[in-house]
N, C-alpha and C positions, 0 to 999 in steps of 0.2 A: 506808315501814314494812316492806314485804315484804323489801326488800334488807337492812335492818338485822337482821331475823329470820334471814335466810339466813346472814348474816355471823356472828351469834351462834351459830347451829347449827354452823357450821364451826369456830368456836373451841372449842365443846364437844367436837367430835369429832376434835380434833387428836391424832394419835398420838405417843406418846413414842418415842425411838429403839429401846427394847426391843421395843415393839409392832411398829414398822416392820421390825425384823430378822426377826420371826416371821411376817410377812404371807405368804400363799400367793403362788406365782409368778404365777398368773393375775391376782390383785389388783394386784400390783406392775406387771404388764404394762399393765393398764387405767389405773393411775395415771400411768404414763409416757406412755401415749397421750393422756391428758387434758392433761398438761403440754405435750406437743408441739402439740396442737391450740390451746391457749391462746397459746403463743408465736408460732404462725403466724397467729393471728387468725381461725382457723376456728370458734371458739366464744367466746361472750361471757364476761365475768367472772362474771356471775350464773349462767350455765349451768354454768360450770366448778365453782363452789362447790357447787351443788346435786348435780351428779353425783359429786363427790368425797365429799361428806357421805353420799351414799347408799351408796357403796362401803365406807366406813369404819364405817358405823353398826352393822354386825353384829359388829364386832370390838372397838372401843374401849369401849363402855359395859359390857361384861362384865368388863373388867379394871380400869377406873378405880377409884380409891379412893372410898368412899362420900362422904367429906367433899368431895372435889373435884367429884363428880357433883352433890352438893347445892348447892355454890357455883355451878356452871355453871347449874343449873336456876334458882337464885335470880336470877342475872344475866339469864337469858333472860326470865324473867317480868317483871323490872324493865324490860327493854327493850320488852316487849310492852305494859306498862301505859301508859295515857295520861298525857301530861305533867300535872304538878301533882297527881298522885294521892297518897294518904296513904302508900302503900308506897314510892314514890320519895322522899318527903321523909324518911322514917325511914332509908332506906338511905343517903341523902346525908350524914346526920349521924354515921353509924357510923365507927369507926376501922378501919384496915386490919387484917386478920387476920395472925397471926404466920406462918401457912403461906406467905404470899407475900413473905417477907423476901428481900432480895437475896442473902444468903449461901446460902440454900437453892436459889435459882435458879441461882447460879453453880456449886454443887456438882453439880447435875443436869447442867448443860451439860458440865462437866469430865469427868463420868463417861461421858457419851456420846462425848466427844472421845477419851478413852482407848481405848474400844472401836474407834472408827474408825481410830485410829492403828495398831492391830494389823492392820487389814485393808489398810493401805497404799493408801488411796484416791488416785486421780490428781487433779491440779489441773484446773480447767476451762480450755479453750482461750480464745483471745481473741475467738472468734466471739460475737456478741451478737444477740439478737432485735431485729427492727426496731421492736417495740413498746416496748422499754425504752430510754429516753433516757439514763438515768444509768448509770455504769459500776459494776463491782463495788467499785472502790476508794472509791466515794462512798456506800456503803450505810449508813454510820454516821450516824444522824440527829443533829440539833443537840440540845444539852442542854436547850433550852427547849421542845422538842416535847412533845406530849401522848402518852399511851399509844396512842391510836388512830393517831397519825402514825407512832409506832414500828412498830406492827403493819403498817401499809400499806407503809412503806418496806422493812421486812425481808421482807415477802411478795413485793414486786416483785423484790427481789434474789434471793430463793429461786427464783422462777419463771424468772428469767434464767439462773441457774446450771443449773437442771435442764433447760433447753431447749437447752443447748449441748453439742456433742461434746467429748470429753475426750481428753487425752494424758497419758502417764505423766510425773510430776514427782517430785522428792525429797520425802520426808515432812516435813522442816522447813518447806518452803514451804507445805504444807497446813496445818500447825499455825499458822504465822504468819497465814495467811488467816483461819482459824477464830477465832484469838484476837482479831483485829480486829473480827469480827462479834460475838463474845461481849462484848468491852469496850464496844462501842457499845450493845448491848442492856442491859448492866448499868447503864451511865451513864444511859441513857434511862429505865430502870425506876426508878432512885433519884430521878431528877428529876421523875417524874410522881406523887409521893406525894400531891400536892394535886389530882390529876385527878378528874374526875367519874366515871371508871371505875376503881373500886378494884381490879379484877382485871386491870388492864392488864399488870402484870409477868408474870403467868402466861401471858397471851396472847402477849406478846412472846417469852417463853421457848419457848412452844409453836411459834411461827412459826419460830424458829431451829432447833428440833429437826425441824420439818417440812422445812426446807431441808436439814438433814443427812440426813434420810431419803431425799431424792432421789438421793443417791449409791448407795443400794442398788439403784437401777434400772439401774446400769451393767452392760452385758453381757446384759441381758434382750432377746431378740429380739422386735421388735414388727413384726408384719405388718399394716400398714394403709396407707392412702393418704398420710397425713401423714408417716409414718416413711419411706416411699419417697422423698418429696420432700426430706426432711431428708438422707437418705443421698446423694441425687443432688447436693444442694448441697455436702455434705461432700466428696464426690469431686472436685467442681470446685475447692473451696478447697485441696485437697491438691496440686493441680497446681503445677508450678514457676511462680513469678511471672515474668511476661513482662518482659524488660528493656526499657529505653528504646530508641528507634530507633538512637541513636548506639551504645549498648552492643551492640545486636544485630549491628551490622556492624563491631564493633571488631576482630574477627580479620582481616577483609578490608580494613580501612582502609589499612593500610600497603601492601598489595598494589595497591590502587587508586591510591594516590599514586605508586607506582613505575610503574604502567602509563601514567599521565598524563604522565610525564616524556618529553620529546622523545627519540625514538629516533634516535641518530646515524646509523643505517644505513637509515632510512626514505627512500624515493625522494623526490627534490626536483626541481622544475621546472628545466630546463637551457636552454630555448629563449630566444630573444630576445623582447623585448616586442612584443606584437602591434600591428598597425596597424588602425585602423578600416576596416571593409569596406563599400563602397558598392555598392548595387544599380544596375541600369541606369536611366537617367533615364526619367521618364514621357514617353511619346510625345505629340506634339501632334496632337489630333484636331480636325479643322475643325468638325465638327458636334456636338462634345461639349456636352451640355446645361449650363447654368449652375447647375442644382440638380437634385436628385432629383425634386422635384415638377414641374419643367419637362419631365423625361422622361415622367412619367406623363401630363401634359397632351398632350404631342406624340403619344404612341402611342394615347391615348384618343380623340383627334380624328382622326388620320390612319390608324390601324390598329384601328378599334373591334372588328372581328371576329376579330382575331388572338388565339389562345388564350394566356392568361396562366398559369393555374393549374388543375390537375385534381386533384380530391379523390377518394379511394377509400374504400369502406366496409370493414368487417371481413372481407368475403368477397373483397376485391380488385377489386370492380366499380366503375367510375367513377360517382360520385354527382352531381357537378356540375363543369362546366368554366367557370371565370371568364374572360371575355374582357377585353381592355384597355379596351374601351368601357364594359363593366359596372363594372369597377373604378373608372373615372373618375367615372361618374355616381353610383354608390352611395357613394363616398367624399365627393362633394360634398353629398349629402343628409345624411349623418351629420354633416359639419362644420357645415352650416347649423343642424341640430337642436341640436347641442351649444352653439352660440353664441347661439341666439335662442329656443329653446323650453324651456330649462331655467332656471328662475328661482326665487329665494327672496325673498319680501317685495317683489315687483315689481322685483327687481334680478337681473341675469344671475348664474347660479350660477358660471359659468366666465369667466375672462379670459385673453387670450393670455399664454402663459408658465406657466399652471397645469399641474400634474402630474396625470395620469389613469392609473389602474391598468387594465391589460388582462388580464382573467381568462378565458382560453379554453382548452378542452381540446385535447390533442394530435391529436384526430381531426377538428378543424374548422379547417383552414388558411384557408379562404375567408373566414369571418367575421373571423378575426384580421387578415388582410391588409386588408380593408375598414376595420376599426377603426383599424389602424395608420396608414394613409394618410389616413383621415378626421381623426385627431388632428393630423397634420402640416399638412393644409389649414386646420384651424382654429387653427393656431399654438399648439397644445397639445403637451405633452411626454408621450408614451406611456411607461408603465413596465410592460413585460410581466412577469407573474409566473405561478406555477403555481396550479392550482386547489386551494384548501384541502380536505383530505380530511375532517377532523373539526374540531370546535370547539376542541379543545385540542391540535391537531397541533403537535409540537415544531418542525418545520421551518417551518410557517406563522407561528409566533410571531416568528421572526427576520424573515420577510417583513413581518409587521405592523410591526416596529420600523422597517424601511426605509420603509414607506408613511407612518408617522407622521413620520419625519424629513424626508421629501419634502413633507409637507403635502398628501397626497392626500386628497380628500374625495369623489371619484366613481370608481366602478368600472364598466367596460363588460364585458358578457358576452352570451351567447346565451340564448335562452328555455329551451332544453333544459338548459343548464348551471345556470341560475338555479333551475330546479325541483329540481335534484339537490342544491342546497346546503341545509344544516340550517336550519330555520326556528324562529322564536320562536312563542309562543302567538298573537301578533297576525298571524302569517302572513308577516312580514317576515324577511329573512335575518338570522340572528343576528350579533352582533358577536363575531368570533373573538378568542380570547385573545391579547392583545398588539396587536391591530389598532385603528386609530382608527375612529370611527364613519363609515361610508361610505353614500353613496347609490348604489344599484345601478340601472343603466340597461341595458335590453335593446336590442341594436342590430339586431334583426330588422326586416324591411321594414315591418311594420305600425306600428312605434313611431317611425319617422323620417318626416319630411315632405319634400316636394319643394320646393326653394328657388324663389323668384320668378325670372322671366326676367332681371330686372335685377341679380340678385345673382351675383357671381362671386368665387371665392376669390382671395386675394392670392398671386401666385406671385413670390417674391423670389429674388434670387441668394443663393447660400449665404453666410450671415454667421456670425459667431462665437457665435451663440446656440445653446443646447442643442437637439439634435434629438430624442434619446431617452435613456433611462437603462436600462442593462442591469445586472442584479444578479449578484453573485458571492458565494459562500460560502467563507469563509476556513477555515484548518485548525482554528481554535478553534471553528468553528460559527457565527460571526457573519456577518451578511449586509450587504454594502456595495453601494451603487449607483454604477456607473461611468458618468459622463456622456460622451456622444459629441456633438460639435458638428456642425452642418450641413456645414462644409468637410471635417471628418474623415470623415464618412459618405460624401460624394461622392468624396473622394480615395481612400478604401478601395475603393469600387466601381471606380474608374478603374484602380487597381493590380491588382485581381483580374482585371478584363477583359483587361488587357495580359498578365499572367503566365499566365493560363489560355487565352488566345486565344479568348475568347468572341465569338460572332458572332450576328447577329439570327436569330430563329426556330429556334435550336438547342433540342433537347429535353434536359432535365437531370432526373435522378431524385434526389430529395432524401429520404434515409432518416433524417435528423437532426431534432431538435426545431427547429421553424421559429421559435420565440420568442426564441432566443438563440444566441450563438456562430456557428459556421460555417453552421448551418442557417438562421439569419436573414440572414447576410451574403450567402450564395449564393442561397438560395431565395426571399427576399423583397425584398432591396435591389438587388443587382447584376443579378438577372434582369429587373427593370423597366427599368434603365438600358439594357440591351442587347436588350430585347424577346425574352426567351427564354420557352419553354414549360416549366413546372415540373410534374413528376409527384410529388406528395407522398405518401410511403408512411407511413401511421400506424404508431405503435409497436404498437398492438393487433393490427394485421395481421401484423406481424413475429413476434409471439409465436405466432400461429396457424399462419402459413406463412412460415418463414424464407427461402424461395426467392422470395417475392413480388417483391422488388426486381429480382432477376435476370429474372424473367418479364416485368416491365414494361420493362426494358431491351430485351429481345427483341421485345416487342410494339410499342413506340413507336420502336424503332430509336434509342434514346437515345445521344447522343454523350458525355455526361458523367454520372457518378454520384458523389454525395457520401455517403460511408459512414464507419463506424467499423470497426475491426478485429473487434469483436464480431459485427458483421453478416456479415462474411466468414466468421467461424468458425461461426456458426449455419448458414449456407448449406452449409458442408461436411458438416454432420451430416445434412442433408436432400437432398443433391444426387442421391442414387440414385432419388428419386421422380420426377425429371424428366430426360428424355433429349433431347428435341427443343428444346434451348436453344442460342442462339448469342450470344456476346458480341463478335462481330467489329465491331459498330458503335461500340463504345466507343473513344474516343481519349484519355480521361482517367478514371481511377478514383481520385478524391481520397480519401485515407485521412486523415481529420482528426485522428486521435490517433496519427499516425505518430511523434510525439515520444516516446511511451512505448516503452521498449526492448523490451517483450514483443510489440509489434505486428508485428515482423519475422517471427515464427513463423507468424502468421496469413496474412501476405502471401505467404510462400513456399509454405505449404500450399495456399492458394487458387490460386496460379499453377500449381502442379503438377497440380491437378485440372482446372481450367478452361482450361488452355492448349490442350487438345485440342478445346475448344468455341469457339475463335476468340479467346481472350484473349491479347494480346501482352504480353511481359514489360515493355516500356517504357511501357505504359499505366498501370501502378501508380505513383501520384504521392503519396507521403506529404507532409504539411505540418506545420508547427509554429505554434501560435497560443496566445494567452492573452487573457483578458478585458481586460487593461490595454493590451497591445501589439497586439491583434487579430492579423491574419495577419503572422507574422514572416518565414517562409521557406516556399517550396513548390517541389517538383520540377517542372520544366517539361515540357510534352508533347514527344514526340520530334521533332516538326517544327520546334521552336525552335532546333535546332542546339546544344543544350547537351551537356556531357560526360556519359558514361554514369553510371548510378547507382553508388554506392560503399558498401562495408560496412567496418566497423572491428571488429576483434577485440581487445578491451581487457582488460588485467589488472584484476580486481576489487580486488586489493590496492593497485594504483596509484591507482585511482579513489577508494578510501577516503582517500587522502592528497591528493586533487584533482590528481593527476598522470596524464598520458596515457602509457601504456606498451603498445605493441603486443605481442600474444601470439599463441599458436597455438590453433586450435579444438579440438585434442585434449584440452586441459585442461578440467577442470570449473570451475575458478576464473576463468573469463573471461566477459566480457559482449560479445555480438555486437550491434551497433547498425547501423541503416541511416541514410543521410543523409536530411535533409528538404529537400534542394534548395538553391536559391540565395536570396539575400536579395531581398525584395520590391522592385519598381521604385520609385525615388525615396526609398529608405530608406538610413540609415547605421547600421551595426551594429558593436558592440564587445562585448567580454567583460571584465567587471570582477570583482574578488574579492568573495566573498560577505560577509565581515565587515569592519567598519571602514571606512576611507576607500576610496572606489571607485577603486582603482588599476587600471590596465590589467593584464590577465593576460599571462603569457608564452604563447608559441605552443603549448607542451605542458602547459598548465595548464587545469583546468576551473574555470569561473566562471559568473556570471549574465549572460545575454544582455540587453543593453540596445539599444534602437532609438530612433532619432531620425527622425521623418518626420511628414508632415501627416495620416497615416491611423491614428493611435492614439487611445486614450482621452484625455480631457482632465483628469479629476479624479475623486476619490471625493466624491460629493455630500455636502456638509455636514461634511467632514473635512479641513480645510485642512492640519493637521499631517501626516497620512498622505499627503496629496496631494503635498506638497513633497518628501517622502522618496522617493516612487515615480515621480511624473510630472515632476519637476524635478531629476533627478540630473545632476551634472556630473562625468563621469569625468575622471581626471587621470593624467598620465604619472608615471613614477618620479621625475622631477625636481620634481613637484608642480604643474606647469602644466596647465591644462585642454586637452583634446584638440580641443575645438570651442567655438564661441561660443554654440551652441544647446543647450538641455537635452535629456536623454535620458529615456526611459521604461523602468523596470525591468519585465521581462516575467515574472519568477519562473521562467524556464526556465534550467536548468543545462546547459551544453554547451561546445562549442568549435568553432572553424573549422578544417576539415581541408583536405586537398589539393583543388585545383581550386576553391577558395573554396566548398566545400560545407559546410553547417551540420550539425552533429551534436548531438543532444540526448540527455543521459543521465539526466535526472530533472527534478524540480521543487522549488522552494523549500518548497512545502507538504508534500512528503514527505521532506524532509531530516531525517536523524537523526544526531546526533553522539554517539558512544559512545567514551569513553576517548580523545578527541582525533581519532578517525577518523570520517569522514563516510560515511554509508550512505543509500540512498534506498529509500523504500517500494516503488517500482517494481522495484528490484533483487530483492526477495524474490519478486515475481511472476515476473520473468524467470528466476530460478534454478529455480523449480518447472516453468515451461514448457519450459526447456531440456532436461529429461529426456526426456519424451515427452508432448507436450501433449494428444494425443488420448486418453490413458489417465487423465490427471489432471484435466483441465478439462472440465466438463460443461456442457451447454446451460443458459444463463441464470445461470451462477454466475461 
C-alpha cells in the first residue's frame, strides 16, 4: 500500500515541460543525480520516487490547475481507501472526464516537442543502463496494455534515456524518436478507456513529459560519486574499438610473409654427410662387479671402515662420516623393515617392483644414500623427488602427477624433514595438491629394526628390471619419470670410471644435488662401485660461503671436484677472503653444465684467478649430459693422452640457420663455445636433423645429438608414445637406409662433431626458439650478455 501511495504522489507531482524549463539549476542538478543513482542501482525505485517527489513538491502544486490538483487528490484518496469501500464503487462507475481526452493530451505533447525542437536537443547514444533490459526502440507498449503498464514502460524508457550520455545528432532524428514515443502513448491511452484507473492517460502523458524534461539536464555539471563513475565509463567507451587480433597485425602480415620466404642468400650446409662417431670400447675389468649391489656388499664386508660419504653442516664442519660397513648394515635394516614390518590388513604393504618416493632435503646426503640402497636391496624402485615447500606448490603439483602415474603409495623421509612438512588437524602430513595419498615412513634408526641372522638380501646380477626413476621437467612445465634399468646403471658407472680414471679411495668433492643428474651418478652410484670417499657440499653452505668447496678440496686433498659453472663464478666473487688455498691436488674439475655456451666465460675467469694457486689449465673438464642420454661426452684428464681442448668461434647468423661458420672473435655477432670432450666409452653418437625424418646431418650442420649405448635411460614411465620417439629413434642416411640396426636415444642436446672428434654443444631443444624461420636458443641470449663483461652484468645468485 505504501508503494502505491508513493507512486500516486509521484504522479501528482509530475512536472510539465514548462515547469521543467523553469526549474532552478540546483534542482535540476539533484534530479540528474537521482536519475544517475537509479540507473547505476545505487538507489531503489521506491527511494528514487520519494526523493524526486520531495524535490518537486515545492514547485508543482503552486502552478498546477485547480481542477488537475483536485483530480489528483481524488485519485490519491481513492488509492488510499480500502478495497470495496463506497467511494471506490462510485468512482468506478463514473465516466471519464473531458479533460483527459486524447486530443488534449496530444496537443500538450506537440507543444512541448515544438519548444524542444527549437533547442536542438541531441539524440541519446547507444549506451544503456544495465538495469534496463528493453531498448529505446521497444518503448511503445502493446495496444492491449493497461494505463498502469503504459506508465511503467514509459517511465523505464525515460529513466534509460536520462541515464545515458549524449552525442549531437540532426533534429529530424530527434523528432522521429519523440513521435514514436508520443504515438505509443496516444495509442495506449485510447486503448485504456475501460481501465480501472481513469486518470491513466494523464499519467502516461506526464511520464512522457517527464522523459522530455530529462533533456534539460544536459550540460549541467554534477559533482558526485556516481557522476564521476559515469564519466569514467564514458571516457572508456569513447576509446577506439580494439580490432581483432588478425586486424591488429594486418599491416605487418605481408611483411611477415615476406620474411618467412626462404632467403636465396642464406648460408647452407656444404659438407659431406657425417659418419657415426664411436667412443673407445669399454675395458675389460677382471674384478668388475656383476651389479651395483654386489659392489656395496663387497666393500661393506671387506672394507667396512673405509669412508664412503662425509656430510657437512651449514658452517662447513663435518657432521657425520658414513663408512661402507655402516652403509651396508643400515641399508639391510631398512630393506628388511620395508618388506616385513609395514603391512595393511595383515598383508605386506610393499612388494618387489613397487615404486617408493624418496623425500630428503639437500642437506642430508647420508640418509638419502641409506634409503636409496635400502630400496635397491628390497627390490623396490626409488623415485627421488624434491621436498614440497607448501601445500599448493606449483612445482610439487607436477611431482604429484608423476607419483600418481607411478603408483607410489609410500614416501621415505627423515624425522627432521617430516616435522617440517605441513600437517593436518590430525597431526598427519597433509595431502599435497595433485599428490596421491601417501604413507610417510621415517627412516631414522629408531624406526627400523635389525633383521634376523638368517635373513639376507638377494643380490642378483644386473637384469633388465627398473633400478630407479629420475624425474625431468619439460619446457612446458610437465614432469616425466625416466626409467633407468640395472644394466644401464651399472654400464654408466663403468663408463664414468673408465672416462674419468677413477681409482679406489680417491676423494671427490660433490657440489651438485645428490638426488639426480651428475650429482647422483658421480656422488652416489659410481663412487660406491670404485670405493671412493665423497665430500658432499650442501647448497645451503654454498650460499653462505661460496668458497667452501675450494676449502674442502684443499683440506681433504681432493682429486676430483664435480661442480657447475655457477659455483666457479660465485667463488670468484669471494676469493679475496681466502689466501692460503691450493688446488694443486685436483686432477679433474668436472664442469657438468659445460654444454651451456656461457660456461666458457666462467671457466676462463676461474682459471685466470686460481692458476696462481695451483690450478692447471688441463684440469678443467666440461661434459655434456641429459636426463635421457645421461653422460654423452666428457673431456678426459690430461694423463689419458687425449688431444688438447679446443674452442670454436662461430657466426651467430650461421647458427640461426643451423649452419657452422667459423668467424673471428673481434665481432660481437659471434658465439665462442668450448668442446665437451670425446664420446663416452662404448657409445655410438650421431647428429640428426631437428625436424622431420631423423636424417644424418652434414659435417657443417647443427642438429640433435643422438647416442646409442647401454648406459642411457630406457623409457618415460607410463608414456609409450613419447618413449618410442625419444628412446627408439632410427637415424637414416640420405638414401633412406638406417645407419645401424640398434636404436638411438635423443639427448635433446644441439651440437656438432668438430675436429679431433671433439663434441661441441651450442644449445638444447628445450631452449630452441624459431623466429621467422631462423633458430635461436635461450642460452644464446645469456651468452650474448656475458660476452660483454660478465663481472659487471652478472651478480651473485642471479
